[in-house]
N, C-alpha and C positions, 0 to 999 in steps of 0.2 A: 905444421903439423900442432903447434899450439892451440890456433884456432881451433883444430880437430876437438884437441882435449878439453877446450872449455866448453864448447859444445855440447861433448858427451858429457862433461858433468853437470851443464843448465840440465840436459834431458832425464838425469838419474835423479835431478832433485826433483823434477816435474813428475818424474814417475814414485817416489817416495811418497811425495804428496798425495799425488792419485791413489796410492795404496791406502795411505792413509785416513783420506778423505769417504771413500769407497768401504771401507772398514767399517766407519763409524755411519755412514750412511744405511747400512746391512744392519748394522744393530739398533735401529733405530725401533723395532719390536720390544728388546729387550730393554731397550733405555725407556719407552713409554709405559711398559709395565713395572719399571725402576727397580728389576731385579730379572736375571736371567729365567726362561721359562722352564716348568719341571711336567713333564708325566707322572704316573704311579712308579715307575720301573724306573725312576730317575733314582730315589732313594737307594735303589741295589747297587747303582754304578758309581754312589758317593761313597757307598763301602769299600770299594774297590779303589777308590781315591786315597782314603785317607788310612788305609790300612791294607798294604801290599799282601799281607799272607791271606785276610780274610776276604779270598775271593769266591763268590756264591757260585752253589754249585751249577747255577743254572746260566752262566756268563762266562764268558772270555775276559782275561786281564787286561787286554789292549788297551780299550777307552780308559779304563784306571791309570794304565802307566802313562798315556799321552796327557792327561789330565793331571798326574801330579808334577809331569815334567816343566809343561805350561803355568801350573797356578804354583807351584812350590807349597801347596796346601795352605796358601795364606787368603785365597780369594777364589770365589768360583768367577768373577767378571773377567780375567785372563781369559780362562775356558772357553768363551764367547768371542771373545776379541780375536781368539786364534781361530777361531772356526769361520769368523767371518772373514777374517787375511787370507786364508785358504781358498774361501770360497773367489776371492775378489782374484787373488793370483791366477788360478785355474781358470777362472772365465777371460781374463786376458791374455793369459796362453794360448787358449783356443780360439780368441778371437784374429792374433798375430797370424795365425795359419792362413787367413783368407785374405786379408787387407794392408794394404801399405803402412808402413810403421805411423805416418805421420796425421793418419785419419786414424789409429786404432784408440786411442786417449780418448776422441770422442764416442766412437761408438761404444768403449768399453762403460764410459759414464751413461749413456744412454741404458743400455742391456742393464747396469748394475739397477738404473733408477727402474726401468718398467719391471722389471723381475721383483723388485723391493714391494711394488705397488701393486702385483697383478700374478704372483704366483706363489707358489706351498714355500719358496728357497728361505726366507728369512724368517720362518715359524717353527724350520727345523734348524737353521744354522745359529740361532738363540736358544736353542733348547739343550740343558744337561741331559743329553742322549746320542749314543752313538749313531743314530739314523742318519745325518746329514755325512757319514763318510759313505755311505754307498754310492750316490752317486760322484763325490769326489773319486773315488776309484776309479768308477767308468770314465771318468777325463783323464783319468792321468792313466790309464791303458792305452785310450786314443793316443794322448801325448807322445807315449812311448813308442808307440807303432810308426807313426811319421815322424819322429826325432831323427836327425841326421849328427846332432852334436854330441858331445860327451854327455848333456845335461839328462841324455836317457838314462845312462845308469844311475842319476840322482833319483829319477822318478821312481825307479825300482827300489832305492833305497826309503823312499816314503811310503810306497805300495805295503813294503814289509811290516809295516808298523800299521797302518789302517788296515790292513784287511783282518788283524786281529782284533777289532774292535768289536766284530759281530759275529756270530756263527753262520749265517747266510752270506756274508759275504764270498765264502769260500767257493761253494758252488754257482755264485754270478759271476765271480770272476773267472773262474775255469771257461763256463760258456762263453761270458763275453770276450774271452780271449778266442774261443775257436772262432765269434764272429766275427773280429777284428780282421782277424788272420785271413780267414775267406774271402772276407770284401776286399782288402790290400790286393790280394792275390788274382781275385776275379776281374778287379778293374787294372791290374797290372799297374798297380804303385808300387808295390815291394816285390823282389824276386823272390821264387821259392826257396831259397837259401837263406834270405833273408827272414822272412817270414816263418819259416819253421825253428829257425835258431831266438829269435823276436820270442814265439810262443812258447817253447824251452826253459827259456829264461825268467819267464813267467809263473810257468808251471814249477820252478825252482826257488819260486820267491812264498809261493802258497804252501810248498812243502816246508819251508823253512820257518813259514808262519804255523803250520800244522804242527812241527816238532815242538818250536816253541813254546806252544800252548799245553803240549803232552809232557812239556818239560817242569812248566810253572805247577803244574797237579802234581807233580811227582816230587818235587820240592816240598809241596805244601801238603807232603804226606797222603796224596789222595789218588797215588799210583798212575801209572802211565797212559793215563786217558786224556782223550781230545773233549771229550762233553761226557760229563755224569749226567746229563740229562734231555739228551736227543731222542730215547725211546719213552720215555715219558708224554714229551711234547707229541711226537710220531704218534703216540695210542689217542693223545686228545685229537689230535688231529682226524685219526680213523675213527673216535667215537662221534665227530662233528659229522663227519660224510657219512655214518651208518655203515661201514663196511666193518666196525670192529662189531657191532652186534649181530650182523650176517655171520662174522668169523665166531663169534661164541656161539652160537644157534647151530653152527656144523661142528664144533669140534668138542663143547663142552663134556660129553658124553665120551668121547675119548681120551683127551687130552685136558682134564679139567685144569682152569686157571682159578685164583684168588678172584678175578672177575665175574666168574660165570654166574655167583650168586644175584647180581647187580644185573644181567642181560637185559631184564625189562625196563632197567630205569639208568642209563645210560644219559648222558649227557647231552643235550643237540650241540653245544659249542664245547670248542676246544679250551677256551679260559674257562668257562665254569668245569669242564671235567678237574682241571688243574687246581683251580684256586678256589672252589666252592665247598666250602667246609662240609656241607653234606653231598656232596657227589660222591661216585661209585669207588673212587680212587681214592679218598681220603679216607673212606669208610674201610676200605681192605687196608689202611694204614693202620688207623685205630684198633680194628681187629686184631692182628698181627702183634702190636705191641702191648695190646689187652692191658690198656690205659697208664703203663710204663711211660717214665719220661723218657722221651726220645730227641736228642739232637736233630737240629736239620739236615745235617749231612747224613746223618743213619737214615732218618726218613727217608732223603732222595736216594741215597743208596740201594733202599731193598726197593722201593717202587720202579726205581729206573732197572736193576740189575734183575729183579726178581721175580718182578710182577708184570711190568711192559716187556724185557725185553725179549722174553722168549715168544711172547705173542707177537710184536714188529717181526722176529727173525722169521717166524713160521710163515707171515704172512707174505713178506716180502720173497719166500724161496719157494712157495707156491703160484705159478703161472696162475692161477683161475683168481688169486686174489690180487697179485702183482698187477695181470691188466684191469681187474677193477680200479685199484688204488691210482694207477695211470690214467686212467680215464678220467678220474674224478679230480684231479689232479690237473690235466688239460682244462677241463668243464670249469674248474673253480679259479684255473688262471685269467681263463676271458671275463669272470666276474672281477676278479680282484685288480686287471688291468682298468678297467672304469671305476675304483675306488678311488676319488679324487679329493675328497671333502678336507680343508684344511681344518685345522684347530682338534681332529681324534685325539682326547687323552687329555687334553688342556685344563681339565677342570680345578675348583679350587682344591687347595693342600694345604691344610692350617696345621691345628695344634694335633700330636700326635700321629699324622701322615706318615707316610714311608719316607720323604724327603726332610721332615720337621727335624729326624732325630739327629742325623749326620753333621746337618745344619748347627743344630744346638750344641752339638757337644764338639765339635772344629773349628767354626769358623759362627763364634756365639756373638761375634759384633755384627754381624750380618742376619741376625734371626728378626731384627725388629724390620729391615726391609724387606725379609722373606714374606713375613707374615703382612707386612703392611702393602704388598706388590695387587697391582689390578688384577693380576690373577688369584688371588685371595681374598681381596677383599667384596669384587662383584664377579660374577661370571661374564667371560669375555666373550663377546659376540662376533661370531663369524659368518653370519648371514651374509651380509652387505659382499664382505670379502670373497665366502664363496661363490657368488651369482658372478661376481667380477670375474674369478678363476674360470667359472665354468665359459663365461665369454672369450677368454683369452684364449681358453685349450679351442675353444669352436674355432675362431679365428686362425690359431697355427695349423688345425688342420685344412683351413683352406688354403692357406699362404704353401702348405707341403703340396695340397693337389694344383694349385695353379702352377706351381713349381715344376709337377711333374708332367701337366701337358705341357707346358711351353720347353720342356727340354734346356733349357740355356744355362744350367747350371754346371760348373765345374766338375770333374770326377772325386777331386777330393772332396768337396764338399757334400757330395751325393753318400760317399761312404761315410762322413761324419753323421749325416743326418740318417740313414740308415741303420747304422751302428748306434746310435742313441733308441731309436724305437724298438730294436732287436732286444737291446739291455735294458728297456723298460718291461719288456716283456719276459725276460729272465727273472727280475725282479717280481713281477707277479707269478710268475709261475713255482720258483721256490718257497716264496713266503706262504703264497697258497696250499702247497701239496705239501710244506714240512711245517706249517704253523697254523696260520688261520688267515682265514677272509677277514683283512679289518685296514682300514682308510688309511691309518699313520704306517703302515708299512708298504703302499702305494705312493701316496703323495709326497713322499720322500725322493722322489725320482721324476715325478712328472713336470717339475720347473724344466730338466732338462730338454724336455720337448718343446717349451715355451724359448728356451735359449735357440735350439737351432733354428726356430721359426723366426727369430728375430734373424738371426746371421742369414738364413733364403731373403727374408724380406730386404734387407741393407744390400743385399749383392743385387738381388734384381732390380731396386732402385738406381744403384750406380751402374750397371747395364743399359736400363731404360734412358740414364741420361747420356751416357758413352754413345749408344744409337744415335739418339737426335742431335748431338753435337756432330757427329759423325753425318747425319743427311745434311745438317746444313750446309756444314764446309763442301 
């Protein structure tokens, strides 16, 4: 008994060292950069970190809450280390599902090293952005459905906080839940009763997250509302597909909208429609307020509820337009599925940029590191990394193909791989249909495909060696 305790303590120390080492390993991009990585939207999320009552109209509060808890508002480095720690722990837990305990530690190190060098993972886990939590949610969902221990309820506690980091996480979570439930039942891994019960639990977590976001809006005197900007973003997407122009041409005579006067000058990009100061949407805003000073909250409220909501409601309740919206969504999701470039949005953000102000005002000691980072002093070059990324993803496709024709994988590993592929598609569908087609929104999950391919390759090698030994004997 004493020997067992000594061995367990020894293994726990090794495991702790493993997690610490791989956390630092995955943090190499931030260490090389000399500071965490940023995109333009990072500045918006930093606002929610330092002021819990100042939640932007177009963002949920979840990521700001997590950052406050992790960093204590003292530094941005703990946020990066936390994200990489979660990544390495989830990778470890998944590997343990398929390999013997004594081999997991070596496979885990190999997986983390490959993902560091040849995937999108570290370029998202080292950003001050909630994008990394989407693949985390996918992995947690799989662990919950395959877990038979009491830890499965711990997964739901984590999921509750993670799902509130980004609005897109909610539909991705629901559809991924339906996917894993169907796969678990089809491959007879779970009983129908267990599958239904776990699905209901996940839906309950999603509802709790939905209500929590609404309550946060209510506390901030913004009304019991889930999103103050969903209709603006949807209208931007409709403008990008051309459906908004078609709708306005058909309906402006009978149901005039403030956007009607700009029917022929609508933006071809959702981002341009929303953020360009000369876009139709912003011209409508200036006309409405007639030069009067309006707060950002007043502007968003008007554009979302008075301008965009009636248009979105009409389109979504008219079969003619709804069918075209779904067609465009499916078409664009295929395009989004292959938007895999690493480094999208990682431009230079120096003086007067969106991240500059909250760093200057709240963690001024880190401002020199931010301004002198590699990202802000010279353009980060992702050309070679993207070539490696393409090659590795192609190899991953070949590994999937080889595993399919060999048909030697366990049903558990088949379920995991199929689940990953479907979840990556759900991410593509909902980001393309509801937001825009953009590499940053898809590349955040493509490393999961590489991860699954590595597990397949290791398992196939293991089976080959076992068969070779048995033939010799």
